[in-house]
Structures are given as structure tokens and as C-alpha cells.
C-alpha positions as CSV (number, residue, x, y, z in Angstrom):
1,M,-57.0,89.5,-41.5
2,A,-59.2,86.6,-40.6
3,R,-61.1,87.0,-43.9
4,T,-57.7,86.9,-45.8
5,Q,-56.7,83.8,-44.0
6,G,-60.1,82.2,-44.7
7,R,-59.8,83.0,-48.4
8,G,-56.3,81.6,-48.4
9,K,-57.4,78.4,-46.9
10,G,-60.3,78.2,-49.3
11,A,-57.9,78.7,-52.3
12,V,-55.6,76.0,-51.0
13,A,-58.6,73.6,-50.5
14,G,-59.7,74.3,-54.0
15,L,-56.3,73.6,-55.4
16,V,-56.2,70.3,-53.5
17,A,-59.6,69.3,-54.6
18,N,-58.7,70.0,-58.3
19,A,-55.5,68.1,-57.9
20,F,-57.3,65.0,-56.5
21,G,-59.9,65.4,-59.3
22,R,-57.1,65.2,-61.8
23,L,-55.6,62.3,-59.8
24,G,-58.8,60.4,-60.1
25,R,-58.9,60.8,-63.9
26,A,-55.2,60.0,-64.2
27,G,-55.8,56.8,-62.2
28,G,-58.7,56.0,-64.4
29,M,-56.5,56.4,-67.5
30,V,-54.0,54.0,-65.9
31,F,-56.7,51.4,-65.3
32,L,-58.1,51.9,-68.8
33,L,-54.8,51.5,-70.6
34,A,-53.8,48.5,-68.4
35,G,-57.1,46.8,-69.1
36,L,-56.9,47.3,-72.8
37,A,-53.3,46.1,-72.8
38,L,-54.2,43.0,-70.7
39,S,-57.2,42.1,-72.9
40,G,-55.1,42.7,-76.1
41,W,-52.3,40.5,-74.8
42,G,-54.7,37.7,-73.7
43,A,-56.5,37.7,-77.1
44,Y,-53.2,37.7,-79.0
45,E,-51.6,34.9,-77.0
46,G,-54.8,33.0,-76.7
47,A,-55.4,32.9,-80.5
48,Y,-52.0,31.3,-81.0
49,A,-52.3,28.9,-78.1
50,A,-55.7,27.7,-79.4
51,G,-54.3,27.3,-82.9
52,W,-56.5,30.0,-84.4
53,A,-53.5,32.0,-85.6
54,G,-50.1,31.1,-86.9
55,T,-48.9,27.9,-88.3
56,H,-49.5,24.7,-86.3
57,G,-46.8,22.1,-86.2
58,T,-44.5,19.9,-84.2
59,L,-41.2,20.8,-82.6
60,T,-38.9,17.8,-82.0
61,V,-36.7,18.6,-79.1
62,N,-32.9,18.4,-79.5
63,Q,-32.0,20.0,-76.2
64,C,-33.5,22.2,-73.4
65,E,-31.5,24.8,-71.5
66,V,-32.2,27.0,-68.6
67,S,-31.0,30.6,-69.0
68,Y,-31.3,33.5,-66.7
69,P,-31.0,37.2,-67.5
70,N,-27.6,38.7,-66.5
71,N,-29.3,41.1,-64.1
72,A,-31.7,38.5,-62.5
73,S,-31.8,38.6,-58.7
74,R,-31.2,35.5,-56.6
75,S,-34.9,35.3,-55.7
76,S,-36.1,35.6,-59.3
77,R,-33.6,32.9,-60.3
78,K,-35.1,30.6,-57.6
79,N,-38.7,31.3,-58.4
80,R,-38.6,31.5,-62.2
81,R,-36.9,29.1,-64.5
82,P,-37.0,30.3,-68.1
83,I,-36.4,27.1,-70.1
84,R,-35.9,27.2,-73.8
85,C,-36.2,24.0,-75.9
86,E,-34.6,23.9,-79.3
87,G,-35.1,21.5,-82.2
88,T,-36.7,21.0,-85.6
89,F,-40.1,22.4,-86.4
90,V,-42.3,20.9,-89.1
91,S,-45.7,22.3,-89.9
92,D,-48.7,20.0,-90.1
93,D,-49.0,20.5,-93.8
94,G,-45.2,20.0,-94.4
95,D,-44.8,23.3,-96.1
96,S,-42.7,24.9,-93.4
97,T,-39.5,23.4,-91.8
98,D,-37.1,25.1,-89.4
99,V,-34.1,23.2,-88.0
100,H,-33.3,26.2,-85.7
101,A,-36.6,26.4,-83.9
102,G,-36.9,27.3,-80.2
103,V,-39.7,27.8,-77.8
104,Q,-40.0,28.9,-74.1
105,V,-41.5,26.2,-71.9
106,R,-42.1,25.6,-68.2
107,Q,-40.2,22.3,-67.9
108,R,-37.4,20.4,-69.4
109,Y,-38.2,17.8,-72.1
110,A,-36.1,14.8,-73.1
111,T,-34.4,14.7,-76.5
112,G,-36.9,13.5,-79.1
113,T,-40.0,14.8,-77.4
114,E,-42.5,16.2,-79.8
115,L,-44.1,19.5,-78.7
116,A,-47.2,21.0,-80.3
117,V,-46.4,24.6,-81.1
118,Q,-47.6,27.5,-83.2
119,Q,-45.2,29.3,-85.5
120,T,-46.0,33.0,-84.9
121,D,-43.3,34.3,-87.2
122,A,-41.4,32.3,-89.8
123,P,-37.6,32.6,-90.0
124,S,-36.4,35.2,-92.5
125,T,-34.2,32.7,-94.3
126,A,-33.8,29.0,-94.5
127,T,-30.6,29.1,-92.3
128,S,-31.6,31.9,-89.9
129,A,-32.7,31.2,-86.3
130,D,-35.1,34.2,-85.9
131,G,-38.4,32.2,-86.1
132,D,-40.8,32.8,-83.3
133,Y,-42.8,30.0,-81.6
134,T,-45.2,29.5,-78.7
135,Q,-46.4,26.3,-77.1
136,G,-50.0,25.4,-77.8
137,G,-52.5,23.8,-75.6
138,T,-56.2,24.1,-74.7
139,D,-55.4,24.8,-71.0
140,R,-53.1,27.7,-71.9
141,A,-55.6,29.0,-74.4
142,W,-58.3,29.1,-71.6
143,R,-55.9,30.9,-69.3
144,F,-55.1,33.6,-71.8
145,L,-58.9,33.9,-72.4
146,G,-59.2,34.5,-68.6
147,A,-56.6,37.3,-68.9
148,F,-58.6,38.8,-71.8
149,F,-61.7,39.0,-69.6
150,G,-59.7,40.2,-66.6
151,G,-58.8,43.2,-68.7
152,W,-62.5,44.0,-69.0
153,V,-62.6,44.6,-65.2
154,L,-59.7,47.1,-65.3
155,T,-61.2,48.8,-68.3
156,G,-64.6,49.2,-66.6
157,L,-63.0,50.7,-63.6
158,G,-61.0,53.0,-65.8
159,V,-64.2,54.2,-67.5
160,F,-65.8,54.8,-64.2
161,C,-62.9,56.9,-62.8
162,L,-62.5,58.9,-66.0
163,A,-66.2,59.7,-66.2
164,T,-66.7,60.7,-62.6
165,G,-63.2,61.8,-61.4
166,Y,-63.3,59.4,-58.5
167,A,-59.8,58.5,-57.3
168,P,-59.5,54.8,-56.6
169,F,-56.6,55.3,-54.2
170,G,-55.8,57.8,-51.5
171,Q,-58.1,60.7,-50.7
172,S,-60.6,61.5,-53.4
173,R,-62.2,64.8,-54.2
174,I,-65.4,63.0,-55.0
175,S,-66.8,60.4,-52.7
176,Y,-67.7,57.0,-53.9
177,D,-71.4,57.6,-53.3
178,D,-71.4,60.8,-55.3
179,A,-69.5,59.2,-58.1
180,W,-71.9,56.3,-58.2
181,D,-74.9,58.6,-58.3
182,A,-73.3,60.6,-61.1
183,A,-72.6,57.4,-63.0
184,G,-76.3,56.6,-62.9
185,R,-77.3,59.7,-64.7
186,G,-75.9,58.4,-68.0
187,A,-74.5,55.3,-69.6
188,T,-71.5,55.0,-67.2
189,R,-73.1,52.8,-64.6
190,P,-74.6,50.3,-67.0
191,V,-71.3,50.1,-68.9
192,L,-69.5,49.6,-65.6
193,I,-71.8,46.9,-64.4
194,G,-71.8,45.1,-67.7
195,M,-68.0,45.1,-68.0
196,L,-67.4,44.0,-64.4
197,G,-70.0,41.3,-64.7
198,V,-68.7,39.9,-68.0
199,G,-65.1,40.3,-66.9
200,V,-65.4,38.6,-63.5
201,L,-67.6,35.8,-64.9
202,G,-65.6,35.2,-68.0
203,A,-62.3,35.2,-66.1
204,G,-63.6,32.9,-63.4
205,V,-65.0,30.4,-65.8
206,S,-62.0,30.5,-68.1
207,F,-59.5,29.9,-65.3
208,L,-61.7,27.1,-63.8
209,V,-62.1,25.3,-67.1
210,S,-58.3,25.5,-67.7
211,Y,-57.7,23.2,-64.8
212,F,-60.0,20.5,-66.1
213,V,-59.1,20.4,-69.8
């Protein structure tokens, strides 16, 4: 009877250990996907903010309005003010004009203010209002670059958890010391150190520079 109970406890412990091992790799996949998404978003938005992608031009403001989603909570209404400025966009080369242009900004601007923007998508027709624009600026470009490097940190953690089965939250089947030792037997540890180092340094420098440009 005692042996049967012991075997039962061992089986349960094995199931729990396997579950936490899968949890570690599942957590690693979450980190990996989140890191790739953050880096991709930072690179995409940063390219437009820096003027490397899209069509650069000037949007002359006609009006700025504050609009909230219908389901926005009272706290989000207080802490976030999505402001959309509409007006006429003219590209620097004069080849593109959109009298129905609009861009999301952080503050209201007076009528007649000229905003430097990037046209990410041109309107489908001359009279349609479906063009897409983003506000340019060196400071915003550096912040998006910081987000790009921040994604490297999450991606590196994801690679580490996927390779070792270490669960970054809750109880882990594999201890951190064992996972770190296992990572050192292959390329996992150098990849982790490299991605964390580049990510932390790149994000820190980018966000710091953004406050001085």
C-alpha cells in the first residue's frame, strides 16, 4: 500500500514537473513573440518618424478635435487625450496634395500651424479621406528606436526560456542555476548576453538622446 502511494505521488510530481516545463517554454514563446512585435513596431514607426519611409510633407492645420472611444473609461478619458488635427497636406516635392489629411497628435495646435508629417498611405482617390499620416520628429524617432532595442531584451529572454524550459514566473521545474548552466553548453548563453546587452544599452541611449534632440 505504501509503495502504491509512493508511486502515485511520484507520478503526480512527474506530471507537475512536465507541466511547469511546458509552462516555461510557453512563457518563453510569449516573451519571444512580444519582443519581435515590439522591435517590429519600433522599426516601422521609427522609419516614418525619421523620414526614412513614406512621403514627407507639411500639414497645415484647419482644426484639432479631441475624441474618445465610446467605451473609454473615466480614468482613461482623464489620462489620455487622443487629439486629431485635420487640414491640408502638401508633400515637399509638390506631387502629393490631400485636403482631407488628418494626424493624431499629443496637443492642440492653432489654425494655420504647419506640422511636419509623413504620409504613410496616400488617399485612394483625390476626394477620399482615407490617407494615413504620422507626425515626424527626431525625438519621436529616437523613442521608437528605443522601443526597437527594448524588444531585443524580451526576445533574448524568450530564447533563454525556450531553450532551457525555465519558467520566468511562478514555480519552475528547472532552477535558474541549472538553466544558466545548460545555456552555457551551447550558443544560448552568448546569444542571451549579446541581446540583453545590446537591447539595454541601445534602449537606454535612445531614450536618453530623445530628451536632448
